[in-house]
A tleap script that builds the chain and sets N, CA, C and O, in Angstrom:
source leaprc.protein.ff14SB
mol = sequence {
  NMET GLY ILE SER VAL THR GLN LEU VAL ILE
  ILE MET VAL ILE VAL ILE VAL LEU PHE GLY
  THR LYS ARG VAL ARG THR ILE GLY THR ASP
  VAL GLY GLU ALA ILE LYS ASN PHE ARG SER
  SER MET LYS GLU GLY GLU ASN ASP LYS SER
  LEU SER ALA ASN ALA SER GLU ASN SER ASP
  ALA LYS VAL LYS LEU HIE GLU GLU SER LYS
  CVAL
}
set mol.1.N position { -22.442 -20.769 22.875 }
set mol.1.CA position { -24.111 -20.003 22.944 }
set mol.1.C position { -24.103 -19.412 21.164 }
set mol.1.O position { -24.866 -18.578 20.678 }
set mol.2.N position { -23.291 -19.956 20.659 }
set mol.2.CA position { -23.690 -19.470 18.993 }
set mol.2.C position { -25.359 -19.910 18.578 }
set mol.2.O position { -26.403 -19.511 19.094 }
set mol.3.N position { -25.157 -20.848 17.487 }
set mol.3.CA position { -26.177 -21.106 16.460 }
set mol.3.C position { -25.989 -22.198 15.947 }
set mol.3.O position { -25.230 -22.331 14.987 }
set mol.4.N position { -26.834 -23.469 16.645 }
set mol.4.CA position { -26.315 -24.311 16.151 }
set mol.4.C position { -27.018 -24.663 14.944 }
set mol.4.O position { -27.545 -23.798 14.245 }
set mol.5.N position { -27.072 -26.689 14.482 }
set mol.5.CA position { -27.055 -26.575 13.045 }
set mol.5.C position { -28.575 -26.697 13.094 }
set mol.5.O position { -29.028 -26.094 12.121 }
set mol.6.N position { -29.403 -27.156 13.727 }
set mol.6.CA position { -30.823 -27.276 13.802 }
set mol.6.C position { -31.538 -25.959 14.067 }
set mol.6.O position { -32.664 -25.835 13.585 }
set mol.7.N position { -30.897 -24.730 14.940 }
set mol.7.CA position { -31.925 -23.664 14.791 }
set mol.7.C position { -31.094 -22.865 13.267 }
set mol.7.O position { -31.668 -21.780 13.170 }
set mol.8.N position { -30.269 -22.946 12.368 }
set mol.8.CA position { -30.011 -22.282 11.239 }
set mol.8.C position { -31.190 -23.069 10.299 }
set mol.8.O position { -32.080 -22.394 9.781 }
set mol.9.N position { -31.131 -24.690 10.095 }
set mol.9.CA position { -31.722 -25.048 9.364 }
set mol.9.C position { -33.518 -24.240 9.287 }
set mol.9.O position { -34.085 -23.748 8.312 }
set mol.10.N position { -34.095 -24.414 11.005 }
set mol.10.CA position { -35.490 -23.933 11.187 }
set mol.10.C position { -35.338 -22.333 10.479 }
set mol.10.O position { -36.025 -21.898 9.554 }
set mol.11.N position { -34.625 -21.872 10.947 }
set mol.11.CA position { -34.265 -20.372 10.202 }
set mol.11.C position { -34.462 -20.576 8.558 }
set mol.11.O position { -35.191 -19.756 7.999 }
set mol.12.N position { -34.109 -21.182 8.096 }
set mol.12.CA position { -34.052 -21.263 6.631 }
set mol.12.C position { -35.046 -21.711 6.089 }
set mol.12.O position { -35.411 -21.356 4.968 }
set mol.13.N position { -35.742 -22.716 6.935 }
set mol.13.CA position { -37.035 -23.056 6.505 }
set mol.13.C position { -38.100 -22.018 6.841 }
set mol.13.O position { -39.141 -21.915 6.191 }
set mol.14.N position { -37.929 -21.594 7.421 }
set mol.14.CA position { -38.951 -19.966 7.995 }
set mol.14.C position { -38.694 -19.528 6.820 }
set mol.14.O position { -39.633 -19.660 6.034 }
set mol.15.N position { -37.181 -18.757 6.156 }
set mol.15.CA position { -36.905 -18.149 5.342 }
set mol.15.C position { -37.393 -18.203 3.964 }
set mol.15.O position { -37.739 -17.171 3.390 }
set mol.16.N position { -37.461 -19.869 3.147 }
set mol.16.CA position { -37.829 -20.167 2.612 }
set mol.16.C position { -39.659 -20.031 2.238 }
set mol.16.O position { -40.262 -19.890 1.175 }
set mol.17.N position { -40.072 -20.142 3.531 }
set mol.17.CA position { -41.461 -19.834 3.600 }
set mol.17.C position { -41.913 -18.953 3.148 }
set mol.17.O position { -42.553 -18.747 2.117 }
set mol.18.N position { -41.457 -18.173 4.227 }
set mol.18.CA position { -41.977 -16.078 3.910 }
set mol.18.C position { -41.299 -15.716 2.902 }
set mol.18.O position { -41.202 -14.488 2.899 }
set mol.19.N position { -40.646 -16.319 1.821 }
set mol.19.CA position { -40.072 -15.122 0.254 }
set mol.19.C position { -40.161 -16.600 -0.148 }
set mol.19.O position { -41.067 -16.135 -0.840 }
set mol.20.N position { -40.138 -17.521 -0.330 }
set mol.20.CA position { -40.071 -18.209 -1.599 }
set mol.20.C position { -38.904 -18.364 -2.061 }
set mol.20.O position { -38.108 -17.427 -2.012 }
set mol.21.N position { -38.593 -19.461 -2.552 }
set mol.21.CA position { -37.084 -20.370 -3.061 }
set mol.21.C position { -37.192 -19.138 -4.555 }
set mol.21.O position { -36.870 -18.050 -4.077 }
set mol.22.N position { -37.340 -19.054 -5.262 }
set mol.22.CA position { -36.920 -17.458 -5.932 }
set mol.22.C position { -36.245 -16.654 -5.440 }
set mol.22.O position { -35.047 -16.500 -5.677 }
set mol.23.N position { -37.199 -15.749 -4.353 }
set mol.23.CA position { -36.508 -14.541 -4.075 }
set mol.23.C position { -35.288 -14.360 -3.172 }
set mol.23.O position { -34.683 -13.300 -3.014 }
set mol.24.N position { -34.946 -15.788 -2.477 }
set mol.24.CA position { -34.599 -16.433 -1.755 }
set mol.24.C position { -32.675 -16.168 -2.711 }
set mol.24.O position { -31.574 -15.630 -2.601 }
set mol.25.N position { -33.518 -17.026 -3.554 }
set mol.25.CA position { -32.033 -17.188 -4.415 }
set mol.25.C position { -31.178 -15.968 -5.268 }
set mol.25.O position { -29.981 -15.940 -5.554 }
set mol.26.N position { -32.445 -14.799 -5.614 }
set mol.26.CA position { -32.373 -13.550 -5.833 }
set mol.26.C position { -31.772 -12.642 -4.721 }
set mol.26.O position { -31.371 -11.523 -5.042 }
set mol.27.N position { -31.667 -13.164 -3.122 }
set mol.27.CA position { -31.404 -12.232 -2.194 }
set mol.27.C position { -29.399 -12.389 -2.546 }
set mol.27.O position { -28.417 -11.667 -2.715 }
set mol.28.N position { -29.844 -14.086 -2.474 }
set mol.28.CA position { -28.407 -14.633 -2.228 }
set mol.28.C position { -27.842 -13.892 -3.036 }
set mol.28.O position { -27.240 -12.936 -2.546 }
set mol.29.N position { -27.820 -14.108 -5.052 }
set mol.29.CA position { -27.236 -13.797 -5.602 }
set mol.29.C position { -26.946 -12.423 -5.942 }
set mol.29.O position { -26.076 -12.110 -6.754 }
set mol.30.N position { -27.784 -11.485 -5.227 }
set mol.30.CA position { -28.036 -9.406 -4.691 }
set mol.30.C position { -26.895 -9.160 -3.762 }
set mol.30.O position { -26.186 -8.159 -3.870 }
set mol.31.N position { -26.656 -10.405 -2.520 }
set mol.31.CA position { -25.723 -10.038 -1.730 }
set mol.31.C position { -24.769 -10.767 -2.396 }
set mol.31.O position { -23.829 -9.983 -2.272 }
set mol.32.N position { -24.200 -11.960 -3.187 }
set mol.32.CA position { -22.616 -12.280 -3.542 }
set mol.32.C position { -22.026 -11.137 -4.289 }
set mol.32.O position { -20.901 -10.816 -3.905 }
set mol.33.N position { -22.850 -10.021 -5.883 }
set mol.33.CA position { -22.422 -9.222 -6.045 }
set mol.33.C position { -22.075 -8.422 -5.023 }
set mol.33.O position { -20.884 -8.127 -4.921 }
set mol.34.N position { -23.061 -7.891 -4.028 }
set mol.34.CA position { -22.971 -6.788 -3.175 }
set mol.34.C position { -20.702 -7.240 -2.752 }
set mol.34.O position { -19.852 -6.354 -2.832 }
set mol.35.N position { -20.451 -8.360 -2.464 }
set mol.35.CA position { -19.739 -8.749 -1.829 }
set mol.35.C position { -18.266 -8.686 -2.438 }
set mol.35.O position { -17.158 -8.447 -1.958 }
set mol.36.N position { -18.721 -8.989 -3.648 }
set mol.36.CA position { -17.785 -8.956 -5.175 }
set mol.36.C position { -17.468 -7.775 -5.782 }
set mol.36.O position { -16.451 -7.567 -6.443 }
set mol.37.N position { -18.624 -6.761 -5.478 }
set mol.37.CA position { -17.848 -5.689 -5.291 }
set mol.37.C position { -17.107 -4.533 -4.310 }
set mol.37.O position { -16.301 -3.660 -4.633 }
set mol.38.N position { -17.710 -4.872 -2.923 }
set mol.38.CA position { -16.874 -4.624 -2.023 }
set mol.38.C position { -15.677 -4.870 -1.689 }
set mol.38.O position { -15.077 -3.950 -1.134 }
set mol.39.N position { -14.912 -6.245 -1.928 }
set mol.39.CA position { -13.537 -6.328 -2.193 }
set mol.39.C position { -13.293 -6.118 -3.645 }
set mol.39.O position { -12.074 -6.239 -3.525 }
set mol.40.N position { -13.409 -5.956 -4.612 }
set mol.40.CA position { -12.884 -4.900 -5.990 }
set mol.40.C position { -12.428 -3.349 -5.384 }
set mol.40.O position { -11.316 -2.828 -5.292 }
set mol.41.N position { -13.602 -2.928 -5.067 }
set mol.41.CA position { -13.422 -1.657 -4.196 }
set mol.41.C position { -12.430 -1.361 -2.932 }
set mol.41.O position { -12.049 -0.222 -2.660 }
set mol.42.N position { -12.030 -2.617 -2.135 }
set mol.42.CA position { -10.977 -2.587 -1.425 }
set mol.42.C position { -10.024 -2.446 -2.130 }
set mol.42.O position { -9.385 -1.394 -2.142 }
set mol.43.N position { -9.701 -3.584 -2.938 }
set mol.43.CA position { -8.168 -3.883 -3.765 }
set mol.43.C position { -8.310 -2.314 -4.289 }
set mol.43.O position { -7.859 -1.540 -3.444 }
set mol.44.N position { -8.981 -1.454 -5.833 }
set mol.44.CA position { -8.702 -0.804 -6.224 }
set mol.44.C position { -7.842 0.081 -4.820 }
set mol.44.O position { -6.621 0.202 -4.908 }
set mol.45.N position { -8.322 0.456 -4.010 }
set mol.45.CA position { -8.200 1.599 -2.542 }
set mol.45.C position { -6.440 1.354 -2.238 }
set mol.45.O position { -5.637 2.177 -1.798 }
set mol.46.N position { -6.158 -0.367 -2.731 }
set mol.46.CA position { -5.218 -0.319 -1.662 }
set mol.46.C position { -4.390 -0.317 -3.388 }
set mol.46.O position { -3.324 0.289 -3.275 }
set mol.47.N position { -4.510 -0.595 -4.206 }
set mol.47.CA position { -3.719 0.047 -5.462 }
set mol.47.C position { -3.713 1.253 -5.376 }
set mol.47.O position { -2.608 1.604 -5.792 }
set mol.48.N position { -4.446 2.362 -5.000 }
set mol.48.CA position { -4.425 3.602 -4.875 }
set mol.48.C position { -3.510 4.203 -4.433 }
set mol.48.O position { -2.683 4.973 -4.922 }
set mol.49.N position { -3.828 3.526 -2.745 }
set mol.49.CA position { -2.940 4.050 -1.610 }
set mol.49.C position { -1.577 3.864 -2.214 }
set mol.49.O position { -0.842 4.847 -2.126 }
set mol.50.N position { -1.077 2.760 -2.832 }
set mol.50.CA position { 0.803 2.336 -3.113 }
set mol.50.C position { 1.074 3.087 -4.296 }
set mol.50.O position { 2.224 3.309 -4.677 }
set mol.51.N position { -0.347 3.640 -5.119 }
set mol.51.CA position { 0.270 4.656 -6.281 }
set mol.51.C position { 0.327 6.031 -5.744 }
set mol.51.O position { 1.207 6.714 -6.267 }
set mol.52.N position { -0.373 6.609 -4.847 }
set mol.52.CA position { -0.072 7.855 -4.472 }
set mol.52.C position { 0.942 7.793 -3.600 }
set mol.52.O position { 1.550 8.859 -3.504 }
set mol.53.N position { 1.507 6.542 -2.643 }
set mol.53.CA position { 3.143 6.654 -2.279 }
set mol.53.C position { 3.765 6.767 -2.981 }
set mol.53.O position { 4.192 7.894 -3.232 }
set mol.54.N position { 4.059 5.964 -3.501 }
set mol.54.CA position { 4.943 6.003 -5.208 }
set mol.54.C position { 5.028 7.211 -5.664 }
set mol.54.O position { 6.154 7.537 -6.039 }
set mol.55.N position { 3.953 8.218 -5.780 }
set mol.55.CA position { 4.062 9.434 -6.996 }
set mol.55.C position { 4.401 9.875 -5.327 }
set mol.55.O position { 5.565 10.184 -5.582 }
set mol.56.N position { 4.335 10.036 -4.430 }
set mol.56.CA position { 4.642 11.037 -2.944 }
set mol.56.C position { 6.373 10.649 -3.271 }
set mol.56.O position { 7.253 11.506 -3.359 }
set mol.57.N position { 6.503 9.724 -3.363 }
set mol.57.CA position { 8.081 9.140 -3.057 }
set mol.57.C position { 8.725 10.116 -4.254 }
set mol.57.O position { 9.549 11.023 -4.130 }
set mol.58.N position { 8.228 9.739 -5.156 }
set mol.58.CA position { 9.177 10.146 -6.739 }
set mol.58.C position { 8.656 11.879 -6.984 }
set mol.58.O position { 9.140 12.502 -7.930 }
set mol.59.N position { 7.882 12.390 -6.263 }
set mol.59.CA position { 8.085 14.087 -6.170 }
set mol.59.C position { 8.791 14.267 -4.982 }
set mol.59.O position { 9.186 15.400 -4.708 }
set mol.60.N position { 9.006 13.367 -4.261 }
set mol.60.CA position { 10.595 13.897 -3.340 }
set mol.60.C position { 11.562 13.742 -3.864 }
set mol.60.O position { 12.460 14.584 -3.888 }
set mol.61.N position { 11.607 12.616 -4.413 }
set mol.61.CA position { 13.432 12.736 -5.060 }
set mol.61.C position { 13.467 13.693 -6.012 }
set mol.61.O position { 14.485 14.374 -6.139 }
set mol.62.N position { 12.037 13.944 -7.058 }
set mol.62.CA position { 12.603 15.157 -7.836 }
set mol.62.C position { 12.598 15.950 -7.133 }
set mol.62.O position { 13.771 16.163 -6.828 }
set mol.63.N position { 11.956 16.595 -6.625 }
set mol.63.CA position { 12.390 18.061 -5.879 }
set mol.63.C position { 14.278 18.114 -5.085 }
set mol.63.O position { 15.013 19.088 -4.925 }
set mol.64.N position { 14.447 17.038 -4.845 }
set mol.64.CA position { 16.235 16.814 -3.574 }
set mol.64.C position { 16.498 16.647 -5.465 }
set mol.64.O position { 16.167 17.800 -5.738 }
set mol.65.N position { 16.660 16.354 -6.105 }
set mol.65.CA position { 17.928 16.643 -7.700 }
set mol.65.C position { 17.277 18.056 -8.214 }
set mol.65.O position { 17.810 18.991 -8.811 }
set mol.66.N position { 16.181 17.906 -7.850 }
set mol.66.CA position { 15.829 19.934 -8.064 }
set mol.66.C position { 16.745 20.700 -7.418 }
set mol.66.O position { 17.660 21.227 -8.050 }
set mol.67.N position { 16.617 20.844 -6.155 }
set mol.67.CA position { 17.509 21.548 -4.883 }
set mol.67.C position { 19.198 21.070 -5.222 }
set mol.67.O position { 20.025 21.978 -5.301 }
set mol.68.N position { 19.537 19.989 -5.364 }
set mol.68.CA position { 20.952 19.574 -5.714 }
set mol.68.C position { 21.209 20.362 -7.016 }
set mol.68.O position { 22.175 21.107 -7.185 }
set mol.69.N position { 20.473 20.175 -7.697 }
set mol.69.CA position { 21.054 20.888 -9.059 }
set mol.69.C position { 21.411 22.979 -9.391 }
set mol.69.O position { 22.025 23.650 -10.221 }
set mol.70.N position { 20.781 23.169 -8.461 }
set mol.70.CA position { 20.681 24.801 -8.254 }
set mol.70.C position { 21.836 24.917 -7.389 }
set mol.70.O position { 22.193 26.092 -7.307 }
set mol.71.N position { 22.652 24.000 -6.616 }
set mol.71.CA position { 23.604 24.480 -5.607 }
set mol.71.C position { 25.072 23.968 -6.458 }
set mol.71.O position { 26.178 24.176 -5.959 }
savepdb mol mol.pdb
quit
């Protein structure tokens, strides 16, 4: 039920005829940059998430230490 190689080639030929090779190349570059930026943003989000989890654990430990020192 998927797209065969022949159908894919026909679609690519139609796209190249409609937009031209220069425009298709530009679109490909733009899509590639968008994917690259999306991946780097996802990695940043994961790093921020792990940093906030570590900060939360550290603040919990500080609160416990502070409570213990009062006793």
